[in-house]
C-alpha positions as CSV (number, residue, x, y, z in Angstrom):
1,M,184.6,201.1,-20.3
2,A,181.5,199.8,-19.3
3,K,177.6,199.8,-22.1
4,N,175.2,197.0,-22.0
5,G,177.4,195.5,-19.5
6,F,180.1,194.4,-21.0
7,T,183.4,196.2,-19.7
8,D,186.7,195.4,-20.8
9,R,188.7,198.8,-18.4
10,V,189.3,198.9,-14.4
11,K,190.6,200.2,-11.5
12,I,191.0,198.2,-8.9
13,T,193.3,198.2,-5.4
14,L,195.1,195.5,-4.7
15,K,197.0,194.7,-1.3
16,A,199.1,191.2,-0.5
17,G,199.2,190.3,3.2
18,D,201.4,191.4,5.8
19,G,203.4,189.8,7.7
20,G,202.5,187.8,11.0
21,D,204.5,189.4,14.4
22,G,206.9,187.1,16.1
23,M,206.6,185.8,19.4
24,N,208.3,187.1,22.4
25,S,208.0,183.9,24.9
26,F,210.2,182.0,27.1
27,K,209.4,178.8,28.0
28,A,208.2,177.8,31.6
29,Y,208.0,174.5,33.6
30,K,206.9,174.2,37.4
31,G,209.2,176.0,39.7
32,K,211.6,177.0,36.6
33,P,209.2,180.3,35.2
34,A,212.1,181.6,33.1
35,C,214.0,178.5,31.2
36,G,215.1,180.8,28.4
37,P,213.0,182.0,24.5
38,D,211.1,179.6,22.7
39,G,209.0,181.9,20.5
40,G,208.6,181.3,16.9
41,D,208.3,183.6,13.8
42,G,205.2,185.1,12.2
43,G,203.3,183.6,9.4
44,D,204.5,185.7,6.1
45,G,201.3,187.4,4.2
46,G,199.6,186.0,1.2
47,D,200.2,186.9,-2.3
48,V,197.9,188.7,-5.0
49,V,197.9,186.2,-7.7
50,F,196.2,186.6,-11.6
51,V,195.4,183.8,-13.2
52,G,193.7,183.7,-17.0
53,D,190.2,182.2,-17.8
54,R,189.7,181.2,-20.9
55,N,185.7,180.9,-19.9
56,L,185.4,184.7,-18.6
57,H,184.9,187.1,-21.3
58,D,184.9,190.5,-19.9
59,L,185.6,192.0,-16.8
60,L,182.4,192.4,-15.1
61,P,182.9,190.9,-12.0
62,F,185.4,193.8,-10.9
63,R,182.7,196.7,-11.5
64,F,180.9,195.0,-8.0
65,T,184.1,194.1,-6.3
66,A,187.3,196.9,-6.7
67,K,189.7,195.3,-3.6
68,Y,190.9,191.7,-3.5
69,F,193.2,191.7,-0.3
70,A,195.3,188.8,0.6
71,G,195.7,187.3,4.4
72,N,198.0,188.4,7.0
73,G,200.3,186.5,8.5
74,E,199.3,184.6,12.1
75,R,201.5,185.7,15.2
76,G,204.5,183.3,16.2
77,G,203.3,180.9,19.3
78,S,205.1,179.8,22.3
79,N,207.5,176.8,21.5
80,R,209.0,177.7,18.4
81,C,205.8,177.4,16.6
82,S,206.5,179.4,13.3
83,G,202.1,181.6,13.0
84,K,200.5,180.5,9.5
85,R,201.0,181.7,6.2
86,G,197.9,184.1,4.9
87,G,195.6,183.1,2.0
88,D,196.5,184.1,-1.2
89,V,194.1,186.1,-3.1
90,V,193.5,184.8,-6.8
91,I,191.8,186.9,-9.7
92,K,190.5,184.7,-13.0
93,V,190.6,187.5,-15.5
94,P,189.9,186.8,-19.2
95,C,192.9,185.4,-21.4
96,G,194.2,188.9,-23.2
97,T,194.1,191.1,-19.9
98,L,197.4,193.6,-19.2
99,I,197.4,194.8,-16.4
100,R,198.9,198.2,-15.5
101,D,199.4,200.1,-12.5
102,M,198.3,202.6,-11.6
103,D,200.3,205.9,-11.0
104,T,202.7,204.8,-13.9
105,G,200.7,203.3,-16.3
106,K,203.0,200.7,-17.5
107,I,203.0,197.2,-18.5
108,V,202.9,194.6,-15.1
109,C,201.9,192.0,-16.7
110,D,199.9,190.5,-20.5
111,V,197.7,187.6,-18.7
112,Y,197.8,185.7,-21.8
113,E,196.6,182.4,-22.0
114,D,194.2,180.1,-19.8
115,G,196.0,179.1,-16.4
116,E,199.1,181.3,-17.1
117,T,199.9,182.6,-13.5
118,H,201.1,185.5,-11.9
119,I,202.5,186.8,-8.9
120,I,202.0,190.5,-8.8
121,L,202.5,191.5,-5.0
122,K,204.2,189.2,-2.9
123,G,203.5,189.0,1.0
124,G,205.3,190.8,3.9
125,R,208.1,188.4,5.5
126,G,206.8,187.6,8.8
127,G,208.6,188.6,12.1
128,K,211.5,187.1,13.5
129,G,210.6,185.3,16.6
130,N,212.8,186.4,20.3
131,V,214.5,182.4,19.6
132,R,216.1,184.3,16.8
133,F,217.9,187.3,18.2
134,T,219.6,185.3,21.1
135,T,223.7,185.7,20.9
136,A,226.9,184.2,23.0
137,R,225.9,187.5,24.7
138,R,222.6,187.8,24.7
139,H,221.3,184.9,26.1
140,A,217.5,185.7,26.7
141,P,215.8,189.3,24.8
142,N,213.3,190.2,26.1
143,F,211.9,191.3,22.7
144,A,211.0,189.8,19.0
145,Q,210.6,191.7,15.2
146,K,206.8,192.8,14.0
147,G,206.0,191.1,10.6
148,Q,206.2,193.4,7.9
149,E,203.3,195.7,6.5
150,V,203.2,196.3,2.8
151,K,201.5,199.0,0.8
152,P,197.9,198.8,-1.4
153,H,198.3,198.8,-4.9
154,A,195.7,200.1,-7.7
155,V,196.0,198.6,-11.1
156,I,194.3,198.9,-14.0
157,L,192.9,196.1,-15.9
158,E,192.4,196.3,-19.6
159,M,190.7,193.9,-21.7
160,K,192.4,193.3,-25.5
161,V,191.1,190.6,-27.1
162,I,192.5,187.6,-28.7
163,A,191.8,186.9,-32.0
164,D,193.0,185.8,-35.8
165,V,191.3,187.9,-37.2
166,G,189.5,190.9,-36.6
167,I,186.6,192.6,-38.7
168,V,186.1,195.9,-39.1
169,G,183.6,198.5,-40.5
170,F,180.9,201.1,-40.6
171,P,178.0,200.2,-38.3
172,N,175.5,198.2,-39.4
173,V,177.6,197.1,-42.6
174,G,177.2,193.6,-41.6
175,K,179.9,192.9,-39.4
176,S,177.9,190.4,-37.1
177,T,175.7,188.8,-39.7
178,L,178.8,188.1,-41.6
179,L,180.3,186.4,-38.0
180,S,177.1,184.7,-37.4
181,K,177.6,183.0,-41.1
182,I,181.1,181.9,-41.0
183,S,181.4,180.8,-37.4
184,A,179.2,179.0,-34.9
185,A,179.0,182.3,-32.8
186,K,174.8,183.9,-32.1
187,P,175.6,187.8,-31.9
188,K,172.5,189.6,-31.5
189,I,172.6,191.4,-35.1
190,A,169.0,194.0,-35.2
191,D,169.1,197.0,-38.1
192,Y,170.0,200.1,-36.4
193,H,172.9,201.2,-35.8
194,F,175.8,200.1,-32.8
195,T,174.0,197.3,-32.4
196,T,177.0,195.6,-31.3
197,L,178.2,197.5,-28.4
198,S,180.8,194.8,-27.3
199,P,183.5,192.6,-29.7
200,N,181.5,189.2,-30.4
201,L,184.3,186.2,-31.1
202,G,182.8,183.3,-33.1
203,V,185.5,180.1,-34.1
204,V,185.8,179.2,-38.2
205,S,186.5,175.9,-38.8
206,R,187.2,173.7,-41.5
207,Y,188.8,170.5,-41.8
208,G,189.3,170.0,-38.5
209,E,191.3,173.7,-38.4
210,S,190.5,176.8,-36.8
211,F,191.0,180.3,-35.6
212,I,189.4,182.6,-33.9
213,A,187.8,185.9,-35.7
214,A,186.2,188.6,-33.5
215,D,183.6,191.1,-35.2
216,I,184.7,194.8,-33.5
217,P,181.8,197.4,-33.0
218,G,181.0,199.6,-36.1
219,L,183.9,202.6,-36.3
220,I,182.7,206.0,-36.8
221,E,184.5,209.0,-38.0
222,G,186.6,210.2,-35.4
223,A,186.9,206.7,-33.4
224,A,190.6,207.5,-33.6
225,E,190.2,210.9,-31.3
226,G,187.4,208.7,-28.8
227,A,184.4,210.0,-30.7
228,G,181.1,207.6,-30.9
229,L,182.2,203.9,-29.2
230,G,185.5,205.0,-30.4
231,H,189.2,203.7,-28.5
232,D,186.8,201.5,-26.1
233,F,186.9,198.9,-29.0
234,L,190.0,200.1,-31.5
235,R,192.3,198.3,-28.5
236,H,190.5,194.5,-29.3
237,I,191.7,194.6,-33.0
238,E,195.4,195.1,-31.8
239,R,196.4,191.8,-31.4
240,T,194.8,190.2,-34.3
241,R,197.3,188.8,-37.5
242,M,195.0,190.6,-40.0
243,L,192.1,192.5,-40.7
244,C,188.5,191.9,-42.6
245,H,187.1,195.3,-44.0
246,V,183.2,194.6,-44.4
247,V,182.1,197.9,-46.2
248,D,178.7,197.9,-47.3
249,I,178.8,198.2,-50.7
250,S,175.2,199.0,-51.9
251,G,175.2,202.1,-50.9
252,M,170.9,202.1,-49.8
253,E,172.3,204.0,-46.3
254,G,173.3,207.1,-49.1
255,R,176.6,206.7,-48.1
256,D,179.6,206.0,-50.9
257,P,181.2,202.5,-49.8
258,L,184.6,203.7,-51.6
259,A,183.8,206.9,-48.7
260,D,183.4,204.7,-46.4
261,F,186.2,202.8,-47.0
262,E,188.6,205.1,-47.0
263,T,187.2,206.9,-43.3
264,I,188.2,203.3,-42.3
265,L,191.8,203.1,-42.9
266,A,192.5,206.8,-42.5
267,E,191.1,206.2,-38.7
268,L,192.8,203.1,-38.1
269,R,196.8,205.1,-39.4
270,K,195.7,208.1,-36.9
271,Y,195.3,205.0,-34.2
272,S,198.1,202.6,-34.9
273,E,200.2,202.5,-38.2
274,P,201.1,199.4,-36.9
275,L,197.7,198.0,-36.9
276,A,196.5,199.9,-39.8
277,S,199.9,198.1,-41.6
278,L,198.2,194.4,-41.2
279,P,197.0,192.4,-43.9
280,A,193.9,192.7,-44.8
281,V,191.2,191.9,-47.2
282,V,188.1,193.0,-47.8
283,V,184.1,191.4,-48.3
284,L,181.7,194.0,-50.2
285,N,178.7,193.2,-48.0
286,K,175.3,193.2,-50.1
287,C,176.3,192.4,-53.6
288,D,173.2,191.3,-53.9
289,V,170.6,194.6,-53.5
290,Y,169.8,196.5,-57.5
291,G,172.5,198.8,-58.2
292,A,176.1,196.9,-56.3
293,E,177.2,196.4,-59.4
294,E,178.2,199.8,-60.2
295,N,179.6,199.7,-56.7
296,I,181.2,196.3,-57.1
297,A,183.4,197.9,-60.5
298,R,184.5,201.0,-59.0
299,F,185.5,199.5,-55.8
300,K,187.8,197.1,-57.8
301,K,189.1,199.2,-60.0
302,K,190.1,201.4,-57.0
303,Y,191.3,199.3,-55.0
304,G,191.9,195.7,-56.8
305,K,195.4,195.7,-56.9
306,R,196.0,196.5,-53.5
307,Y,193.2,193.8,-51.5
308,E,192.3,190.6,-51.3
309,I,188.5,191.5,-52.8
310,F,185.4,188.9,-52.1
311,P,181.7,190.2,-52.9
312,V,179.1,188.0,-50.7
313,S,175.4,187.9,-49.1
314,A,176.1,187.8,-45.5
315,I,172.8,187.5,-44.8
316,R,172.2,184.3,-47.1
317,G,175.9,183.5,-46.7
318,E,176.8,183.5,-50.5
319,G,180.2,183.7,-51.2
320,T,181.3,183.4,-47.5
321,D,182.8,179.8,-48.5
322,H,185.6,182.0,-51.2
323,L,186.2,184.2,-47.8
324,I,187.2,181.3,-45.9
325,A,189.6,179.7,-47.8
326,A,191.6,182.7,-48.8
327,L,191.3,183.7,-44.4
328,F,193.0,180.0,-43.6
329,D,195.4,180.4,-46.7
330,R,196.1,183.7,-45.3
331,L,196.5,182.7,-41.6
332,A,199.2,180.0,-43.0
333,V,201.7,181.7,-43.5
334,L,201.2,184.7,-40.8
335,P,203.4,184.6,-37.7
336,P,200.8,183.5,-34.1
337,A,199.9,186.4,-32.3
338,E,202.2,187.6,-29.9
339,R,202.1,188.8,-26.2
340,I,202.8,192.2,-25.4
341,P,205.6,192.2,-23.4
342,A,205.6,194.1,-20.4
343,D,207.9,196.6,-18.4
344,E,210.6,197.0,-16.6
345,F,208.8,197.3,-13.7
346,V,207.6,196.3,-9.8
347,F,205.7,197.7,-7.3
348,E,208.1,199.6,-5.0
349,E,207.7,199.3,-0.9
350,A,209.7,201.6,1.4
351,D,213.4,201.5,1.0
352,N,214.4,200.7,3.9
353,T,218.1,202.2,3.8
354,Q,216.5,206.1,3.4
355,F,215.5,209.0,5.4
356,E,214.0,212.3,5.8
357,I,214.0,215.2,8.6
358,Y,211.5,217.6,8.8
359,L,210.6,220.0,11.4
360,D,207.3,220.2,12.8
361,E,204.9,223.0,14.1
362,N,206.1,222.3,17.5
363,G,210.1,222.7,17.2
364,E,210.3,218.3,17.4
365,F,212.9,217.1,14.5
366,V,210.5,214.2,13.0
367,V,212.3,211.3,11.0
368,I,210.1,209.9,8.6
369,G,211.0,207.3,5.7
370,G,212.0,203.1,5.2
371,L,214.2,203.3,7.8
372,V,212.2,204.2,10.2
373,D,209.7,201.5,9.4
374,L,212.9,198.7,9.4
375,L,213.4,200.4,12.8
376,C,209.6,200.0,13.9
377,R,210.0,196.5,13.1
378,N,213.2,195.6,14.4
379,V,212.7,198.2,18.4
380,V,211.0,197.3,21.5
381,L,210.8,200.3,23.9
382,N,211.1,198.3,26.7
383,N,213.8,196.3,26.0
384,P,217.8,198.1,26.5
385,D,219.4,195.5,24.0
386,S,216.9,196.5,21.6
387,M,216.8,199.9,22.2
388,N,220.7,200.0,22.2
389,Y,220.5,199.0,18.7
390,F,218.2,201.3,17.9
391,Q,220.5,204.1,18.9
392,R,223.5,201.9,16.8
393,V,221.5,202.0,13.8
394,L,220.9,205.6,14.0
395,K,224.0,206.0,14.5
396,L,225.6,204.3,11.8
397,R,222.7,205.0,8.7
398,G,224.3,208.9,9.7
399,V,221.1,210.0,11.1
400,F,222.7,211.6,14.1
401,K,224.6,213.1,11.7
402,A,222.1,214.8,9.5
403,L,220.2,216.2,12.5
404,A,223.4,218.2,13.9
405,E,223.3,219.4,10.6
406,M,219.9,220.4,10.4
407,G,221.4,222.6,14.0
408,C,219.5,219.5,16.0
409,K,221.2,220.5,19.5
410,T,221.0,219.2,22.9
411,G,217.7,218.6,24.5
412,D,215.8,219.2,21.3
413,T,213.2,216.4,20.6
414,V,213.6,214.3,17.8
415,V,210.5,211.7,16.6
416,V,211.4,208.6,15.2
417,G,208.1,206.4,14.7
418,D,206.8,205.2,17.8
419,V,210.2,206.6,20.1
420,E,210.1,210.1,21.1
421,F,213.7,211.0,22.7
422,E,215.4,214.2,24.1
423,Y,218.9,214.6,21.7
424,V,221.9,214.8,23.1
């Protein structure tokens, strides 16, 4: 979502680095052209890392850069030299950013605190050099392993403001003005609806203590169904420890303050019952306007037993000292805000034991799946030892048996990755 440059939800593509290929190499001295294998391992691919940064306040940079790929591992060298590891890609996000898997919607992690680090994707493993394949019977392996390739994954970054107090109410009731009076925040303020198009944060301080208040853009009837600014901003008050309802008690715009308050409560209940159940206070703003006294009396009569009510004039700063003191007293006994727990989720890579077989339009039996990916890493077509390994794995994993069950007979063509052979 992006309005007036503010962005709090984006889709990006991530990819860890592929592993580097192992080296197939033999020592060579003058007069002795082959003195044994000495191929080194390929380097591992780089990781995808997310870091919380308190100096970032929205996800705007991700509107211009949507792909983040880590570096690939380098190929192994001769003389048993390993390839260099691929560079990590480090992605800084605002504190309070949820990372969701695009396909399932599950929460991968909640980047909650400044400097908090999460490795989202691990780089592919580097392939083994030919020196690693020497055995008592195989003294000169003429093949090496390819590096592991990894798949890209799409994720959703979703920013949820971390604030102790969420200031909510209809548009133009004075939320931004109130925030500017109780904190050092300087939000944009004007006398028209939807001036605030992004959550404004302010630090409220008193006697060496402080808390964070967030001015949430105005709700309107139907916000819980996505009308107006709706869902785009309701999620920003899901983390708050308490709510501060601001009501235009003057009724100067022709609306009934009590009906406005009921509408806000109804929208919160529709969106999230736990959100509507948060501790709350009510600020009756513009109480210095002529005729407000009658509405104040009506409001206190109906809601005075359920809520602590503070008549104020935000533009003059009148009554804000009592409000600040009450907010500090309330927060002192409330539990701290909690991070949103991650789902049990890991990005799936190919299962090295699984395979599928299908018959293509040419009448060839094609084997696909994670097992094929593994074989493609390990098999060198022009090496007898490697091909023997290839045939042995196909037999042990039940590929030959599955081919026979599908009607594959002697002389039929079988395709496994880059390998094409005649079934016997």
